[in-house]
N, C-alpha and C positions, 0 to 999 in steps of 0.2 A: 825187540829189534836188536840186532847184533851191533855192538859198538865198534868204532874204528880201532880202539886198543885191542879188543878181543880178536878182531879180524887180523890185526898185525901179528898177534901171538899165534894164530892158526897158520898164517903164511909161513912162519918160521919153524913150525912144529915138524917133527919127524912123522911119517905116516903111521907108525905103530902107536903114537901118542893120540891119534885121532880114531874115533870109532865111526863106523858107517853102516848103513842099512844093507843087508845081504842083497836085496833087489838092486840097490844102487851099484854095489860091487859087480854084480852080474852084468848090468847094463854097461858099465865102464869097460869091463873085460870084453864084452861082445863088440862094442864100438872100436876099441883098440885093435882087436883081431881084424875087423873089417878094414880099418885104415891101413894096417900093415899089409894085408892081402891085396887090397885094391891098388896099392901104390907100386906093386911089382918089384922085380929084382933090383937091387941097388937103392931101394927106397928106404922107408922107415923100418926099424926093427922093434920087436916087442920089448917094452921096458922091463928091467928087473923088478922094479917096484911100480905098481899101478897107483895112480893118484886117488885121492879121496874127494868125493863130491860134497860141496857145501852149497846150500841154497840160502840166499839172503834177499832182503827187500830190494826193490828197484832203487830206492833212495840210497841205501847203504852201498850198493854196487856203483851207482853214479858217483857218490862221494869218493869212494876208493879209487876209481879209474880216472875220473875227470875233475874231481874236486867240487863237483856241482851235479845237479841232475843232467843226465845225458842218455841217449837211446841205446846204450850198450846192453847186451843180453847175457854176456858171459865174460869171464876173465881167468887167465892163468898167470899168476905172479911168477915170473921167470925164476927158475931155480927152486921153486917150492914143490911140494908133493900134493898140491890141491888144485882143483878146478872149481870155479865158482859160477853159478848161474842164478838168475832171478827166480825166487820162489813163486810158484803159481803159474808158470808158463804152461801152455798146452803141451801134452806129452811129445807131439811131433816137433814142435818148436824147440822144446828143451833138448831133444836128441840132436837136432840140427846145430844148436848152439854148442852142445857138448862135443860133437865131431870137430867143430872149428877149434875149440879150446884144447881138445886132446891132441890135435896136430901141433899146437903151440907147446903142449907138454912134451911131445916127442922131440920137437925142435930144441927145446931147452935142455933135454937130457943128452942130446947129441953134441951140443956145443956149450962150453962154459964161458965163451967170450960174449960180451955185451955187443949186440949188433949196432952198426951205425944206421943212420936214417935210411939209406938205400937198401941195406940188408934187411932192416926191420920191415920195410915196405914189401920186399920180396917174400919174406916169411908170411906176412899178412895175405898177400896174393895167393901163396901156396895153400894157406889155411882155407881161404875162400874157394879155391879150385877143388879141394877135396870135399869141402862142405857141399858145394854145388853138385859134385859127383854123387854124393850120398843122397841129396834131394832128388836127383834124377832116378837113382835106384829105388827110392821109397815111393816117390810120387809119379814116376813114369814120364815126367816132363821137366823141363828146366825153364823157369821164368827168368826174368832179367837178373843178371848177377849184381848183387849189391856190394861191390868192392869199392870202398872209399878211396878217394884220391888223396895223395899225400904229396906235398911239395917240400923237398929237402933244400935247406940253405946251402949255397955253394961253399 
């Protein structure tokens, strides 16, 4: 199991310091190309550096994101060169989670400012919009959108 300390080191690492499976690199590249192409003119641009995929246990990801077990399937630490997903997801579920986290990767490459609650929620909605667009492309239908509600303090 990956420790919180090791995961912290990975988050801070430069991409050239991380190794990755060639199949994972190809999948990340393919999904980034799809996101950029599907968002149209004025949307996302291809990043200069593609992120590295890291798979961790559900418990490790929950601890990292929520500080306890939680239902999250993926995570992109803003400003890092990694995307994290739960190890052992079905391939189609992993790809859906990756599309979502890769949108966050592109968002974090486009802006160095930390978003406030309202902006953060808008970014989350955008990631779900593109993830659902990908689900429709792959599955041919779109089930209920699972966009969490966020309440921002005044």
